[in-house]
C-alpha positions as CSV (number, residue, x, y, z in Angstrom):
1,M,-95.5,-178.0,102.3
2,I,-95.6,-174.5,101.1
3,P,-98.8,-173.1,99.8
4,P,-98.7,-171.5,96.3
5,P,-98.4,-167.7,96.2
6,A,-101.7,-165.8,96.4
7,E,-102.8,-163.8,93.5
8,D,-104.5,-161.0,95.4
9,I,-101.5,-159.9,97.5
10,R,-99.5,-157.1,95.9
11,P,-95.9,-156.2,96.7
12,L,-95.0,-153.3,99.1
13,K,-94.6,-149.8,97.7
14,G,-91.8,-147.4,98.7
15,P,-92.5,-144.2,100.7
16,A,-94.6,-141.6,99.0
17,E,-92.9,-138.4,98.0
18,L,-94.6,-135.3,99.3
19,W,-92.8,-132.9,96.9
20,D,-91.2,-133.5,93.7
21,W,-89.0,-130.8,92.1
22,W,-91.4,-129.8,89.4
23,S,-94.3,-129.1,91.7
24,F,-91.9,-127.2,94.1
25,L,-90.6,-125.1,91.2
26,G,-94.3,-124.4,90.2
27,W,-95.1,-123.1,93.7
28,V,-92.0,-120.9,93.8
29,L,-92.9,-119.3,90.4
30,L,-96.5,-118.8,91.4
31,S,-95.4,-117.1,94.6
32,A,-93.0,-114.9,92.8
33,A,-95.7,-113.9,90.3
34,A,-98.1,-113.1,93.1
35,A,-95.5,-110.9,94.9
36,A,-94.7,-109.1,91.7
37,L,-98.4,-108.4,91.1
38,L,-98.8,-107.1,94.6
39,F,-95.7,-104.9,94.2
40,L,-97.0,-103.4,90.9
41,L,-100.5,-102.8,92.3
42,A,-99.1,-101.0,95.4
43,R,-96.8,-98.9,93.2
44,F,-99.7,-98.0,90.9
45,W,-101.9,-97.1,93.8
46,R,-99.2,-95.0,95.4
47,G,-98.6,-93.2,92.1
48,R,-102.3,-92.5,91.7
49,R,-102.5,-90.9,95.2
50,K,-99.5,-88.7,94.4
51,I,-101.2,-87.5,91.2
52,E,-104.4,-86.8,93.1
53,K,-102.5,-84.8,95.7
54,Q,-100.7,-82.8,93.1
55,S,-103.8,-82.0,91.1
56,V,-105.2,-79.9,94.0
57,P,-104.1,-76.3,93.4
58,E,-102.6,-74.8,96.5
59,G,-102.7,-71.1,95.5
60,P,-99.9,-68.7,95.6
61,P,-97.6,-68.6,98.6
62,K,-98.2,-65.9,101.2
63,P,-95.9,-62.9,101.0
64,P,-93.1,-62.9,103.6
65,H,-94.6,-60.0,105.6
66,E,-97.9,-61.7,106.1
67,T,-96.2,-64.9,107.3
68,A,-94.0,-62.9,109.7
69,L,-96.9,-60.8,111.0
70,E,-99.0,-63.9,111.7
71,A,-96.1,-65.6,113.4
72,L,-95.5,-62.4,115.6
73,S,-99.1,-62.4,116.6
74,R,-99.0,-66.1,117.6
75,L,-95.8,-65.4,119.6
76,E,-97.6,-62.5,121.3
77,Q,-100.6,-64.6,122.2
78,S,-98.4,-67.5,123.5
79,D,-97.9,-68.0,127.2
80,L,-94.1,-67.6,127.0
81,L,-94.0,-64.1,128.4
82,R,-96.5,-64.8,131.1
83,K,-94.4,-67.8,132.2
84,R,-91.3,-65.7,131.9
85,E,-89.7,-68.2,129.4
86,L,-87.7,-65.4,127.9
87,K,-85.1,-67.6,126.2
88,L,-87.8,-69.4,124.2
89,F,-89.6,-66.1,123.5
90,Y,-86.5,-64.4,122.1
91,S,-85.4,-67.5,120.2
92,E,-88.8,-67.6,118.4
93,L,-88.7,-63.8,117.8
94,S,-85.2,-64.1,116.4
95,D,-86.2,-67.0,114.1
96,I,-89.2,-65.1,112.8
97,L,-87.2,-62.0,112.1
98,R,-84.4,-64.0,110.4
99,R,-86.8,-65.9,108.2
100,Y,-88.5,-62.6,107.2
101,L,-85.3,-60.8,106.4
102,G,-84.1,-63.7,104.4
103,A,-87.3,-64.0,102.4
104,R,-87.8,-60.3,102.0
105,F,-84.2,-59.3,101.0
106,G,-83.0,-62.5,99.5
107,V,-80.1,-63.0,101.9
108,D,-79.2,-66.2,103.8
109,T,-79.9,-65.3,107.4
110,L,-80.6,-68.5,109.3
111,D,-77.0,-69.6,109.8
112,R,-75.5,-66.2,110.2
113,T,-74.5,-64.1,113.2
114,T,-76.2,-60.9,113.9
115,W,-73.2,-58.9,112.7
116,E,-73.1,-60.9,109.4
117,I,-76.8,-60.3,108.9
118,H,-76.3,-56.5,109.5
119,R,-73.5,-56.5,107.0
120,L,-75.4,-58.5,104.3
121,L,-78.4,-56.1,104.7
122,K,-76.2,-53.1,104.1
123,E,-74.6,-54.8,101.1
124,E,-78.1,-55.4,99.6
125,G,-78.8,-51.7,99.8
126,V,-81.2,-51.9,102.7
127,S,-81.6,-48.5,104.5
128,L,-79.3,-48.0,107.5
129,S,-82.3,-47.4,109.8
130,V,-83.8,-50.8,108.8
131,S,-80.6,-52.7,109.1
132,D,-79.8,-51.0,112.5
133,T,-83.2,-51.8,113.9
134,A,-82.9,-55.4,112.8
135,R,-79.4,-55.6,114.4
136,D,-80.7,-54.1,117.6
137,I,-83.6,-56.6,117.9
138,L,-81.3,-59.5,117.1
139,E,-78.6,-58.3,119.5
140,E,-81.2,-58.1,122.3
141,A,-82.3,-61.7,121.5
142,D,-78.7,-62.8,121.5
143,L,-78.2,-61.3,125.0
144,V,-81.2,-63.2,126.4
145,K,-80.3,-66.4,124.6
146,F,-76.6,-66.6,125.2
147,A,-75.6,-64.1,128.0
148,K,-78.5,-64.9,130.3
149,Y,-79.8,-61.3,130.3
150,F,-83.2,-60.9,131.8
151,P,-84.8,-57.6,130.6
152,P,-87.5,-55.9,132.6
153,P,-91.1,-57.2,132.0
154,E,-92.1,-54.4,129.6
155,I,-89.1,-54.7,127.2
156,P,-90.0,-58.0,125.4
157,L,-93.3,-56.6,124.3
158,K,-91.6,-53.4,123.1
159,T,-89.1,-55.5,121.2
160,L,-91.9,-57.5,119.6
161,D,-93.6,-54.2,118.6
162,H,-90.3,-53.0,117.1
163,A,-90.1,-56.2,115.0
164,R,-93.7,-55.8,113.9
165,T,-93.0,-52.2,112.9
166,L,-89.9,-53.3,111.0
167,V,-91.8,-55.9,109.0
168,R,-94.6,-53.3,108.2
169,Q,-92.0,-50.7,107.1
170,T,-90.2,-53.1,104.8
171,C,-93.1,-55.1,103.3
172,V,-93.6,-54.8,99.6
173,S,-97.2,-54.1,98.7
174,H,-98.5,-56.1,95.7
175,T,-100.9,-53.9,93.8
176,P,-102.5,-55.5,90.8
177,S,-101.7,-53.8,87.6
178,S,-104.6,-52.7,85.4
């Protein structure tokens, strides 16, 4: 005979679901909100730092002749001549002079040949002695850079002095008006 069913035994349940769609959707939305909040905070912080940097006054830019004279002094104090690295010395000298002439006379000199710079300076009304001196310095630099010319040891310093003299002759003095 079969015993009657017991009252304290319950039927088996199915497997428990770890995720249902509503809780999954809630976690996705919560993660998206957290990411958006982090993005906005980072953007706000970066914007504040830019404003802080911009609020510091930098002062007026240096005149071109001061910048050029400082660069020529640094070039003279460098070890390039002592190490006989003439190509680097003349490349730097040429760059300094080109930047100065471009800033001083308002001509585009960085991507021009020496002949084009000479012509542009004459077109701007620069005196012939200034444009010829600039041409001579740049041509000597071109010979060293491109034709493998090695000048005697005293010539590079003389050329540097000529460049310094050219800058001093052509600088515009800013005298405050009263």
